[in-house]
C-alpha positions in Angstrom: 178.9 90.8 140.3 179.3 87.8 142.8 176.2 89.3 144.7 174.2 89.7 141.0 174.9 86.2 140.5 173.9 85.2 143.7 170.5 86.8 143.6 170.1 85.6 140.3 171.0 81.9 141.8 168.4 82.4 144.5 165.7 83.5 142.3 166.1 80.4 140.2 165.7 78.5 143.2 162.2 80.1 144.4 160.8 79.2 140.6 158.0 76.7 140.9 156.8 74.6 138.3 154.5 75.8 135.9 152.6 72.2 136.1 152.2 72.8 139.6 150.9 76.5 139.6 148.5 76.1 137.0 147.1 72.5 138.9 146.7 74.2 142.0 144.9 77.7 140.8 142.5 75.6 138.7 141.5 73.2 141.7 141.4 76.2 144.3 139.6 78.3 141.8 136.8 76.0 141.0 136.6 75.2 144.4 136.2 78.7 145.8 134.0 79.4 142.6 131.6 76.5 143.1 131.1 77.3 147.0 130.4 80.8 146.6 127.9 80.2 143.6 126.4 77.3 145.7 126.0 79.8 148.8 125.1 82.6 146.9 122.2 80.8 144.8 120.5 79.3 147.9 120.6 82.6 150.1 119.3 84.7 147.1 116.7 82.6 145.7 113.8 84.4 147.0 114.9 87.8 145.6 115.6 86.2 142.0 111.8 85.3 142.1 110.9 88.3 143.2 112.6 90.5 140.8 111.7 88.1 137.7 108.0 88.4 138.8 108.7 92.4 138.7 110.3 92.5 135.4 108.2 90.1 133.8 105.3 92.5 135.1 107.0 95.3 134.0 107.6 93.9 130.9 104.0 93.0 130.3 102.9 96.5 131.2 105.5 98.4 128.6 104.4 95.7 125.9 100.6 96.6 126.1 101.5 100.7 126.4 103.4 100.1 122.9 100.8 98.1 121.7 98.1 100.7 122.8 100.3 103.5 121.3 100.3 101.6 117.8 96.6 101.1 118.2 96.3 105.0 118.5 98.9 106.9 116.7 98.3 105.6 113.5 94.8 106.5 113.3 95.4 109.7 114.9 98.1 110.5 111.7 95.4 109.1 109.5 92.8 111.5 110.5 94.9 114.5 110.6 95.6 113.8 107.0 91.9 113.5 105.9 91.3 116.8 107.5 92.5 118.4 104.5 90.5 115.7 102.7 88.1 117.1 99.8 85.4 115.1 101.5 85.5 117.7 104.2 84.3 120.3 102.0 82.1 118.2 99.5 78.5 119.8 99.2 76.8 116.8 97.8 76.5 112.9 98.2 77.9 112.3 94.7 81.0 114.2 95.4 81.2 112.3 99.1 80.7 109.3 97.6 83.8 109.7 95.1 86.0 109.9 98.0 85.0 106.3 99.3 88.3 104.7 97.8 90.5 107.3 100.1 88.2 106.3 103.0 88.3 102.6 102.2 92.2 102.5 102.1 92.7 104.8 105.5 90.3 101.8 107.1 92.3 98.9 105.7 95.3 101.0 107.0 94.8 100.0 110.4 92.7 96.4 111.5 91.3 98.1 114.8 89.3 100.5 113.0 85.7 99.7 112.6 84.4 102.8 110.8 85.5 106.3 109.2 82.8 109.2 109.6 82.6 112.5 108.6 80.0 114.9 110.1 78.9 118.5 108.9 77.6 121.5 110.4 74.7 121.6 108.4 73.6 118.1 110.1 74.8 115.9 107.0 76.5 112.8 107.6 78.7 109.9 105.9 79.9 106.6 107.5 82.1 103.7 105.9 81.8 100.7 108.1 83.8 97.4 107.1 81.4 94.3 107.6 84.2 92.0 108.7 82.3 91.3 112.4 79.7 88.4 111.9 77.7 90.5 114.8 78.2 93.8 112.9 77.2 92.1 109.7 74.0 90.8 111.2 73.1 94.1 112.9 72.7 95.7 109.7 71.3 93.1 107.6 74.0 93.2 105.3 73.7 91.1 102.1 76.1 88.0 101.7 78.4 89.9 99.2 78.4 93.5 101.1 81.7 94.1 102.1 81.0 97.5 103.3 78.1 99.8 104.7 77.8 103.7 103.9 75.6 105.3 106.1 74.3 108.8 104.6 72.3 111.6 105.9 71.8 114.0 103.1 70.1 117.4 103.3 67.5 117.2 100.5 64.7 120.3 100.0 65.8 121.2 103.7 65.0 118.0 105.2 67.7 115.4 106.6 66.9 112.0 105.0 68.5 108.7 105.6 70.4 106.2 103.2 72.3 103.0 103.8 74.3 101.8 100.6 76.0 98.3 100.8 79.3 97.7 98.9 81.4 94.7 98.1 84.9 95.0 98.1 85.8 96.9 95.0 83.1 99.4 96.2 80.8 98.1 93.6 77.2 99.4 94.9 75.2 96.0 95.7 72.3 97.6 97.3 70.9 101.7 98.5 68.3 101.4 101.0 66.5 104.5 102.2 66.2 104.9 105.7 63.1 106.9 106.7 63.6 106.1 110.3 67.2 106.6 110.5 67.5 109.9 112.3 71.3 110.4 113.4 72.2 114.1 113.7 76.1 114.3 114.2 76.1 117.4 115.9 74.7 115.8 118.8 77.2 113.2 119.0 80.0 113.8 122.1 82.8 113.3 118.9 81.1 116.2 116.9 80.9 118.5 120.0 84.4 118.1 121.4 86.4 118.0 118.1 84.4 121.4 116.7 85.7 123.4 119.2 89.2 122.8 118.5 92.1 122.2 116.6 93.9 119.0 117.9 92.5 115.5 118.0 90.2 114.2 120.3 89.4 111.0 122.1 86.0 110.5 123.5 85.2 108.5 126.4 83.8 104.8 125.7 80.0 104.9 124.7 77.8 103.1 122.6 77.5 102.9 118.9 74.6 104.6 117.2 74.2 101.5 114.7 76.1 98.4 116.4 75.3 99.3 119.9 79.1 98.0 120.4 81.2 99.8 123.2 84.3 101.8 121.8 85.8 104.9 121.7 86.4 107.7 118.7 89.0 109.7 117.7 87.7 112.9 115.9 89.7 115.8 114.4 88.1 119.1 113.1 88.5 119.6 109.2 91.0 122.2 108.2 88.3 124.6 107.1 86.2 124.1 110.3 83.3 123.0 108.4 83.2 119.2 109.0 84.5 116.9 111.7 86.3 113.7 110.6 86.0 110.3 113.1 87.3 107.0 113.5 85.6 104.4 115.3 87.4 101.9 117.9 85.6 99.1 119.4 87.0 98.1 122.9 86.5 94.6 121.9 89.1 94.8 119.4 91.5 96.1 122.4 90.5 93.5 124.3 91.9 90.7 121.6 94.8 92.8 121.2 96.0 91.9 125.0 94.9 88.6 125.2 98.3 86.9 124.4 100.2 88.8 127.2 99.6 86.7 129.9 102.6 85.9 131.7 101.3 82.9 133.0 98.1 80.8 131.9 96.3 82.2 134.9 97.5 85.5 134.7 94.7 88.4 135.0 94.6 91.3 133.0 92.0 94.3 132.9 92.4 97.9 131.4 90.3 100.0 134.1 90.1 103.9 134.4 90.5 106.0 137.4 87.4 105.2 139.0 87.4 101.5 138.6 85.6 101.2 135.3 86.6 98.0 133.4 87.4 99.3 129.7 88.9 96.2 128.2 89.7 92.3 129.7 90.9 89.4 128.1 88.8 86.9 129.3 85.4 89.3 128.6 85.7 90.9 125.0 82.2 91.6 125.4 81.9 93.9 128.5 79.2 96.3 127.7 75.8 95.6 128.9 72.5 97.5 127.6 70.9 99.8 129.8 67.1 100.1 130.2 67.2 103.3 128.1 69.0 101.5 125.6 72.1 102.7 126.2 75.4 100.6 127.3 76.8 100.4 130.3 80.7 98.8 131.3 81.3 96.8 134.9 83.2 98.1 137.4 86.2 96.2 138.8 84.0 94.9 141.7 81.3 93.8 139.1 83.9 91.8 137.0 84.3 88.7 139.1 88.0 88.7 139.4 88.5 88.8 143.0 92.8 89.1 142.7 92.2 92.1 140.4 89.2 93.8 142.5 92.1 93.4 145.7 94.9 94.7 143.6 92.7 97.9 142.7 91.8 98.5 146.5 95.3 98.1 147.7 96.9 100.8 144.9 100.6 99.7 144.6 103.2 101.8 143.2 103.1 101.7 139.5 105.9 99.2 137.9 106.8 97.8 141.5 105.4 94.1 142.3 103.3 93.9 145.2 102.7 90.6 147.2 99.1 90.1 148.6 96.3 87.7 149.1 93.1 87.3 147.5 90.4 84.6 148.0 93.3 82.5 149.6 95.8 82.5 147.1 99.2 84.9 146.7 99.2 87.2 144.0 102.0 89.5 142.6 99.9 92.3 141.6 101.5 95.5 139.3 99.6 99.0 138.2 100.5 100.5 134.9 99.4 103.6 133.1 98.9 103.4 129.8 100.1 107.2 128.4 98.4 106.0 125.0 94.8 106.5 126.7 95.6 109.6 129.0 92.3 111.0 128.0 90.4 108.2 129.2 92.4 107.9 132.4 93.6 104.5 131.7 95.5 101.7 133.8 96.7 98.1 133.4 96.0 95.6 136.7 98.1 92.7 136.5 97.7 89.9 138.9 99.9 86.7 138.4 99.8 83.8 140.5 102.8 83.5 142.7 102.9 79.4 142.6 102.9 79.6 138.7 105.4 82.2 138.7 107.7 80.6 140.8 107.7 77.1 139.2 110.3 77.8 136.5 112.8 79.7 138.8 112.6 76.8 141.4 113.5 74.1 138.3 115.9 76.7 137.4 118.0 76.7 140.3 118.1 72.9 141.0 119.4 72.3 137.2 121.8 75.0 138.3 123.1 73.6 141.2 123.2 70.1 139.8 125.2 72.1 136.9 127.6 73.2 139.1 128.3 70.3 140.9 129.3 68.2 137.9 131.1 71.2 136.6 133.3 71.5 139.3 134.1 67.8 139.3 135.0 67.5 135.8 137.2 70.9 135.8 139.2 69.3 138.8 140.0 66.6 137.1 140.8 68.6 133.9 142.9 71.2 136.2 145.2 68.6 137.1 146.0 67.2 133.9 146.2 70.5 132.0 148.9 71.4 134.4 150.4 68.2 134.0 150.6 68.9 130.0 151.4 72.3 130.0 154.3 72.2 131.8 155.4 69.3 130.4 155.5 71.1 126.8 156.2 74.4 127.9 160.1 74.4 127.5 159.9 72.9 124.2 157.4 75.8 122.9 159.7 78.2 124.5 162.6 77.0 122.4 160.5 76.9 119.3 159.0 80.2 120.0 162.2 81.8 120.5 163.9 80.6 117.2 160.9 81.7 115.1 160.8 85.0 116.6 164.8 85.9 115.8 164.4 83.9 112.1 166.9 81.4 113.3 165.9 77.8 114.2 169.1 77.2 116.1 169.9 80.4 118.0 168.7 80.8 121.4 168.1 84.5 122.5 168.4 85.7 126.3 165.6 86.1 128.9 164.5 88.0 131.5 164.1 87.3 135.2 160.8 85.6 136.3 160.0 83.3 139.4 158.4 80.8 136.8 161.0 79.4 134.6 158.7 78.8 131.5 157.0 82.1 131.6 160.6 83.8 132.1 161.7 82.1 128.7 158.4 82.8 126.9 157.6 86.5 127.6 160.9 88.0 126.1 159.6 86.6 122.9 155.3 86.4 123.1 154.7 89.9 121.5 156.9 89.6 118.8 156.1 86.1 117.9 152.6 87.2 117.9 153.0 90.4 115.9 155.3 88.0 113.2 152.7 85.0 113.0 150.0 87.5 112.2 151.9 89.1 109.7 153.0 85.4 108.0 149.0 84.5 107.9 148.3 88.1 106.4 151.2 87.8 103.6 149.8 84.3 103.0 146.3 85.5 102.6 147.4 88.3 100.5 149.7 86.0 98.0 146.6 83.5 97.8 143.2 86.0 97.8 144.1 89.3 96.1 143.4 89.2 92.5 145.1 92.8 91.8 148.7 93.1 91.4 149.2 96.7 92.7 147.0 95.7 95.9 148.7 92.4 96.6 152.2 94.2 96.8 150.6 97.1 98.7 149.7 94.6 101.3 152.3 92.1 101.3 155.3 94.9 101.7 153.1 96.0 104.6 153.2 93.0 106.4 156.8 92.4 105.6 157.8 95.5 107.0 155.8 94.8 110.2 157.1 91.2 110.5 161.0 92.1 109.6 160.6 95.0 112.4 162.2 97.6 109.9 161.4 101.4 109.0 160.3 100.9 105.6 160.3 99.5 102.3 159.3 99.4 98.5 158.8 97.0 95.4 160.1 98.1 91.6 158.9 96.1 89.1 160.8 96.0 86.0 159.6 97.8 82.4 156.9 95.9 80.3 159.0 96.9 77.1 162.3 95.2 78.3 164.0 98.9 79.2 166.8 99.3 81.5 164.2 101.2 84.1 162.9 100.0 87.4 159.2 101.4 88.3 158.1 102.1 92.0 154.9 100.0 92.4 154.8 99.8 96.0 156.1 101.7 99.0 155.3 101.4 103.0 156.8 104.2 105.5 159.3 106.2 103.2 159.9 108.3 100.1 161.4 106.3 97.1 162.1 107.6 93.6 159.4 106.5 91.1 162.2 105.5 88.7 165.5 103.4 89.1 168.2 103.1 86.0 168.4 99.4 85.6 172.5 99.1 84.8 173.2 95.6 85.7 171.3 92.3 85.3 172.8 89.8 87.4 171.1 89.6 90.5 173.8 90.6 93.3 174.8 93.3 91.1 171.7 94.4 90.6 171.0 94.7 94.4 174.0 96.2 95.0 173.2 99.0 92.5 169.7 99.7 94.0 171.4 99.6 97.1 173.5 102.4 96.2 171.2 104.3 94.1 169.4 104.5 97.2 172.1 106.3 99.3 173.7 103.4 101.7 174.1 100.3 103.2 170.7 100.6 105.5 168.7 99.3 102.5 168.6 95.6 101.6 167.8 95.0 97.9 166.7 91.8 96.6 166.3 90.7 93.5 162.5 89.2 92.4 163.2 86.5 89.3 160.2 84.4 87.9 160.8 80.9 87.4 162.9 81.3 84.0 165.2 83.7 85.8 163.7 86.7 84.1 163.9 89.8 86.4 160.7 90.6 87.7 161.9 93.8 90.0 163.6 94.2 93.4 162.4 94.3 96.7 164.2 97.2 99.0 163.7 97.2 102.7 165.1 100.1 105.4 166.7 98.1 107.9 169.3 100.3 110.0 168.2 98.5 113.1 169.3 95.0 111.7 172.8 96.6 110.4 175.6 95.1 112.0 177.7 98.0 114.0 181.3 96.0 113.3 181.2 95.5 109.4 177.8 97.4 108.4 176.7 93.8 106.9 173.0 92.1 107.4 172.9 89.0 109.4 172.8 86.3 107.6 169.5 84.8 109.1 167.7 87.7 108.4 168.6 88.2 104.9 167.9 84.5 104.4 164.5 85.2 105.6 164.1 88.0 103.4 165.1 86.4 100.1 162.7 83.2 101.0 159.8 85.7 101.3 161.2 87.7 98.1 160.9 84.1 96.1 157.3 83.5 97.2 156.3 87.3 96.3 158.2 86.8 93.0 156.1 83.9 92.2 152.4 85.5 92.8 153.7 88.6 90.9 154.7 86.3 88.1 151.3 84.0 88.5 149.3 87.8 88.9 150.9 89.0 85.7 150.2 85.8 83.8 146.6 85.9 85.3 146.2 89.4 84.0 147.7 88.4 80.5 145.2 85.6 80.1 142.5 87.6 81.0 143.5 90.3 78.6 143.6 87.8 76.0 140.4 86.2 77.2 138.5 89.4 76.9 140.1 89.9 73.5 139.3 86.9 72.1 135.6 87.4 73.1 135.4 90.9 71.7 136.7 89.6 68.5 134.1 87.0 68.4 131.3 89.5 68.9 132.7 92.1 66.4 133.1 89.1 63.9 129.1 88.6 64.5 128.3 92.2 64.2 130.5 92.2 61.1 128.3 89.2 59.4 125.1 91.5 58.7 124.7 95.3 58.0 121.2 95.2 59.7 122.7 93.7 63.0 126.3 95.6 62.6 127.4 96.8 66.3 124.9 95.2 68.4 127.2 92.8 70.2 129.4 95.9 70.8 126.2 98.2 71.8 124.6 96.0 74.2 127.3 95.9 76.9 127.9 99.0 77.2 124.0 99.8 77.3 123.9 96.5 80.0 126.8 97.9 82.2 124.8 101.5 82.0 121.7 99.7 83.4 123.7 98.1 86.0 125.1 100.9 87.4 122.1 102.6 87.7 120.5 99.7 89.6 123.4 99.9 91.9 123.0 103.4 92.5 119.3 103.6 93.5 118.7 104.2 96.7 115.1 103.8 96.4 112.3 101.7 94.7 112.8 97.6 94.2 116.7 98.1 93.7 117.6 99.7 96.5 119.4 97.1 98.4 120.9 95.8 95.0 124.6 95.4 95.0 127.4 93.2 93.0 130.7 92.9 93.7 133.9 93.3 90.8 133.8 89.8 90.2 129.8 89.5 89.7 130.1 92.8 87.5 132.7 91.0 85.5 130.9 88.0 84.8 128.0 90.1 83.9 130.1 91.9 81.6 131.6 88.7 79.9 127.6 87.2 79.6 126.8 90.9 77.9 129.8 90.2 75.4 128.8 86.8 74.7 124.8 86.8 74.6 124.5 86.5 70.9 127.5 84.2 70.1 125.0 81.9 69.0 124.3 84.2 66.0 127.4 82.9 64.2 125.4 79.7 63.2 122.1 81.8 62.1 122.3 81.8 58.1 122.9 85.1 56.6 119.8 84.8 54.4 117.4 85.0 57.1 119.3 87.5 59.0 119.1 89.7 55.9 116.1 88.6 54.7 114.6 91.9 53.7 111.7 90.9 51.3 109.5 88.1 51.5 110.6 86.3 48.6 114.2 86.6 49.3 115.9 83.4 49.5 119.7 83.9 48.2 118.3 86.5 46.2 115.0 88.0 45.6 112.7 85.5 43.9 110.6 88.7 43.0 112.3 88.5 39.7 111.2 85.0 39.1 107.9 85.9 39.5 108.3 89.4 37.1 109.5 87.0 34.5 106.1 84.9 35.0 104.4 88.0 34.1 106.5 89.1 31.1 105.3 85.6 29.9 101.9 86.0 30.4 102.2 89.4 29.0 103.4 87.9 25.6 100.6 85.2 25.7 98.1 88.0 25.8 99.9 89.6 22.9 100.1 86.2 21.0 96.7 85.4 21.5 95.7 88.9 20.4 97.5 88.5 17.1 96.1 85.0 16.5 92.7 86.2 17.0 93.1 89.2 14.7 94.5 86.6 12.2 91.6 84.6 12.4 89.4 87.8 11.5 87.8 88.9 14.9 87.1 92.9 15.6 90.6 94.5 15.9 89.2 97.1 18.1 87.1 94.7 20.4 90.5 92.6 20.5 92.9 95.8 21.3 90.3 96.9 24.1 90.8 93.4 25.2 94.4 93.1 25.4 94.9 96.3 27.1 92.4 95.6 30.1 94.5 92.4 30.2 97.9 94.3 30.1 96.6 96.7 32.9 95.3 93.9 35.2 99.0 91.8 35.1 100.2 95.8 35.8 98.1 96.0 38.5 98.5 92.7 39.7 102.3 92.6 39.7 102.5 96.2 41.5 100.5 94.3 43.8 102.4 91.5 44.7 105.6 93.6 44.8 104.8 95.6 47.2 103.5 92.7 49.4 106.8 91.6 48.9 108.4 94.4 50.8 106.3 93.5 54.0 105.7 96.8 55.1 102.1 97.1 56.2 100.0 94.6 57.6 98.1 92.2 55.0 94.7 92.0 55.7 92.5 88.9 54.9 91.2 90.6 51.4 94.9 91.2 50.7 95.9 87.1 51.2 92.6 86.5 49.3 93.9 88.5 46.2 97.4 86.9 46.7 95.5 83.3 46.2 93.2 84.7 43.2 96.6 86.1 41.3 98.5 83.0 42.3 95.8 80.7 40.4 96.7 82.4 36.9 98.6 79.3 34.7 101.6 80.1 32.5 103.3 77.1 30.5 106.4 75.6 31.8 108.6 74.1 28.7 112.2 73.8 30.3 113.1 70.8 32.9 113.0 72.4 36.1 115.4 69.5 37.7 118.5 70.3 35.7 121.5 72.9 36.4 120.9 72.1 40.2 123.0 71.4 43.1 122.8 68.2 45.1 120.8 69.6 47.9 118.3 71.0 45.8 117.7 67.9 43.8 117.1 66.0 47.0 114.1 67.9 47.4 112.6 66.1 44.4 112.9 62.9 46.0 109.6 60.7 45.8 108.0 63.6 43.4 107.1 62.2 39.8 108.5 64.4 36.8 105.7 65.9 34.5 105.5 65.9 31.0 106.8 69.2 29.1 105.1 71.3 28.9 103.2 71.8 31.7 100.4 74.0 33.0 102.0 75.4 36.3 100.4 78.2 38.6 102.0 82.1 38.6 102.4 81.4 42.2 103.2 77.9 43.9 103.5 76.0 47.2 105.1 72.7 45.9 106.8 70.1 47.2 110.4 70.6 46.6 109.8 74.4 48.2 109.8 72.3 51.6 113.1 71.8 53.6 112.8 69.1 56.1 115.0 69.0 59.2 118.4 67.4 58.1 118.3 64.5 60.6 116.9 65.3 63.9 115.3 68.6 64.8 116.8 71.4 67.2 116.7 69.8 70.9 114.4 72.5 72.0 110.9 70.5 72.7 110.6 70.0 76.5 109.9 66.5 76.0 112.9 65.9 74.1 115.4 63.4 75.8 118.6 65.5 74.3 117.0 68.6 75.9 119.3 69.0 79.2 118.9 72.6 79.2 115.0 73.3 79.9 114.3 74.7 76.4 110.8 75.1 75.8 110.2 76.2 72.4 107.6 75.1 69.5 109.3 73.5 66.7 108.0 74.0 63.0 107.3 70.9 61.0 110.3 71.8 58.3 113.4 73.5 58.5 112.3 75.9 55.8 109.5 76.7 53.7 110.0 78.7 50.3 106.6 78.2 48.7 105.9 81.2 46.7 102.1 81.6 48.2 103.4 80.9 51.6 106.0 83.8 51.8 103.9 86.0 50.1 101.1 85.3 52.5 103.1 86.0 55.5 100.9 88.9 57.2 103.4 91.3 58.7 107.2 91.6 58.2 109.2 89.3 56.0 110.0 85.9 58.1 108.0 82.8 58.0 107.5 81.0 61.2 110.5 78.8 60.0 112.7 81.5 59.7 111.5 83.5 62.8 112.3 80.0 64.8 115.6 79.9 62.9 116.4 83.6 64.0 115.1 82.7 67.4 117.3 79.5 67.7 120.7 81.6 68.0 120.0 81.8 71.6 119.6 77.9 72.0 122.9 77.8 70.1 124.3 80.6 72.4 123.2 78.5 75.4 124.6 75.1 74.1 128.0 76.5 73.0 128.3 78.5 76.6 127.7 75.4 78.4 130.3 73.5 76.3 132.9 75.7 77.5 135.0 74.8 80.7 134.3 78.2 82.1 136.2 78.6 85.6 133.8 78.9 88.9 133.8 83.1 88.9 132.0 82.7 85.5 129.6 79.6 85.7 126.4 82.1 85.4 127.5 83.4 82.1 125.3 81.0 80.2 122.3 81.5 82.5 123.0 85.3 82.3 123.7 85.5 78.7 120.7 83.0 77.6 117.9 84.6 79.5 118.4 88.1 77.8 115.3 87.1 75.6 113.3 85.9 78.9 110.2 87.7 80.1 109.0 88.4 83.3 105.7 86.9 82.6 107.0 83.7 81.3 106.1 84.2 77.0 109.8 84.9 76.5 112.0 82.0 74.7 113.9 79.6 74.8 113.5 78.3 78.1 109.8 80.3 79.2 111.2 81.4 82.8 109.1 83.4 85.0 
């Protein structure tokens, strides 16, 4: 024992302060790092610059090779598809011209293509060329509006005849011109000869195009039936433009050559080809290009993708050759020459800047290292004591330490792992309590982290039954198997905990009651803690039990909050559905609408979310968004609570609280009686009875026909023509005598409509159908704030307001062309969405429901902006 104490005492005496250790380590490390970095950068700068040059050149080669592949592959894919197109089997010019839209789309699919052509075994030929190049347009004398040229060779009466046809962008023929001197035989062209004899796509060597005299290559493919060859022209000038932006430095020289040194493309000389004496085209050699650096590079033949330093025209260059696999048939290679001075300028500047920063950082970190070591050493023991108490769930008790040469690390080493795990669990518990919205999910996550934090073997949460019965239901468990139901025989918290402990089978279980703010039992938290049971008396340490009770109180508050939120949520949903059902119950014509719309809307939403193609392939919505959408669907027509039933239920044109066709029929009855009275008067005066009887019958039949016509028009089933409207006006012009005052027995709002209208002396002759001033119902006060220039319109409405609130005019209503609603009544029905938006915006909606007014208020908008009430696009 004495020897052990001596060794421990000796080990403690040899420990050093963390302050001194950290300060010395930082200072030494930074000095060593700064020295090594400076020496390494200085000694390897040349190698870095060469590697940078090589990597840049290699990347340039890969980029151009990839661009060349993208240039060739799409046309090859298109031409293989066109080999099966009906154009390859067309026997007449009309059949070939019918395929021009397909050829145009194939041409537009690749901006590098200049023409698409088809040659046939009998010598016939068709070519579609886009006239986007000014030189090409000039060479074929194209009209100003022409966008495409179609060159045709047709076999007519055994003779091959040429024709040029000019089309605009929509393939509308602008001009057709016969070309007697256009003697083009596709069978003599190299692309036809090579492609007709094999099944694969071929690429010609560079040559001069027959019409434009541009240099280029042709991709050709024999048709599926072997009777024709499809070809696509690619101008070399387009290839030159595509590599123009690949220079590593401003004076980098680039050229694409074949294996014998013929220049195929150069960004500095887009138009390489020159005309020979025989009318053909000639491409220059690398020597004729006039670029000494590229000429010397071609002679040296360096290894591909490896930079070579050489001299040309008194200047140092880095050169490289890269094989272009996409132009294998041409044997093409990329030559790259980069001036050494331009390549190394940035590297030298970067090296100087790096050295300055290394010096500054080294000095700053030397100072910070000493200050940091001083601060860490001063506060380490205080921090160690606090962390040790937190890890043991006791802010006063100190735990034993393990041997260490550094006293602070010696104390922290015992508690660091457990402290980290415990703090992490506490953070997860806090986040779960504050963010998880579902009770079951919250309980599972909190229980899992609580088991980890307390280092127990398992746990469970039981909740009291909602009906107040004597049972506990298992809501969450972790690590063990627990019974799903426990009988509740005690209501005192301590007795209940003891009862649950015994029911589960022993002292190794710690049960804590979960009570709400009012002391009502919510449930029980159970932990299986065999490692924390005291060996002496089987009890639980007070620190551990106190910690669990504090955590259980937080969990109880969280459970109560979640239950209140869910109860409030159910109440809100029930009130919303109650409102929607009340609106549905107002009218038999719209019954069930408010209940059907949410169901249909959710079906559409599910379909959009599940779509894996089309415009909704990436559409998604979380659960909060779906709930907001569902609430908006239930409330989309809440404004209909303000819509008058007389308009919603208006089944005929003359209906206004009741069907006014009965008034019209009564007036016809009056006219019927008047006709009979007039008949009797004329008979009494001695006129011919037979003539009068015939006149009376005609009058009666006219009245029957006219009333039947008005009654049918009142239904609003068919659209009324101008002749029907004129007949309504003629019928309405009939006269009848009114002998009674029309201003008595009226309600106050009806009498108000007679204000300013003088009374007429009785009896008075009136029209059978009339639009009277008292039929007009003006706006009571101000009209709804839906006009764009209305200062009250803060919702962005954009609707046309009728001049009056209602118009009960008989002619006006019977003249409705289709349906039963006037423009005023249509506006009143449409106004329900205005009321919906205003009502919903007046509600203090929580943040997760802020979009409900917008979603609900836009269900009558249209994609083209013709909807209402805002006319949004």
